[in-house]
C-alpha angles and dihedrals in degrees: 000000000000128000099008094179091052093049090047090054091047092052092047090052090043091058091051092047092050092051089050092044087236103159092169092059089048091054090050091051091050091051090051089057096047094070092056090043090053097047098041098031084213109166092215093056090047091050090050091052092050094045094049093045089049091051090051090055092045093050090046091060100070092182090072089068089067096056124100110265096030096114092050092046091049093049092049092049093050090046092051091047089051088050090050092051092048094048092048091051089052092043089237102154094177093055091044091056090048090054092049088052090047090056091050092045093049086084090061090061091060126087139199125013095340091059093049093046095047093045087054091049092052092048094049091045090055090052092046094050090044089058090052091051090047088051088058089062104266111139120263092241096048093045092050091050093048091055100037096241131120123263086236092059091048095045091049092050094043089050091053094049096045093238091129093050095080108121101213091147097063111117131195122250118258095261092053092048092051091048090049092049091049091050091049098046102021 
């Protein structure tokens, strides 16, 4: 895992933001992680970015807090975040990964509408973060594999957001290139 101290800080701030119901801070923290995830292509950093973004979307939707199972879900998330913080402090990568998995699997312990809604949030968060990684120049195929989504889902989302519309392959005509070279070297 890359940048342990940064991930530790992010989880500490995530816990505070969750307790304050500060979904905007959670989105900021997720965005801070996405750059490292893009450059390192480290699955743990990617998972952290997706989890924190998902939590921001869950906290944002106040109605979820009224559904049966919310209190239990909230307590398990805080407990897993505490476990993540503790394992990072102890440099215990195995336990850290177990806590990340615990956060993702907390959804499976839910039932009814809350389970369906939160599963959907995690899925959409994966697609959203995949598009951000793709935007950083990682191939569509590799990004889809890293986040466990299909290339179709990523391509569809990227097409809707305009990420794939960047024309980096446009070249100048010969006359413009010569003029540019003369200005540079002349």
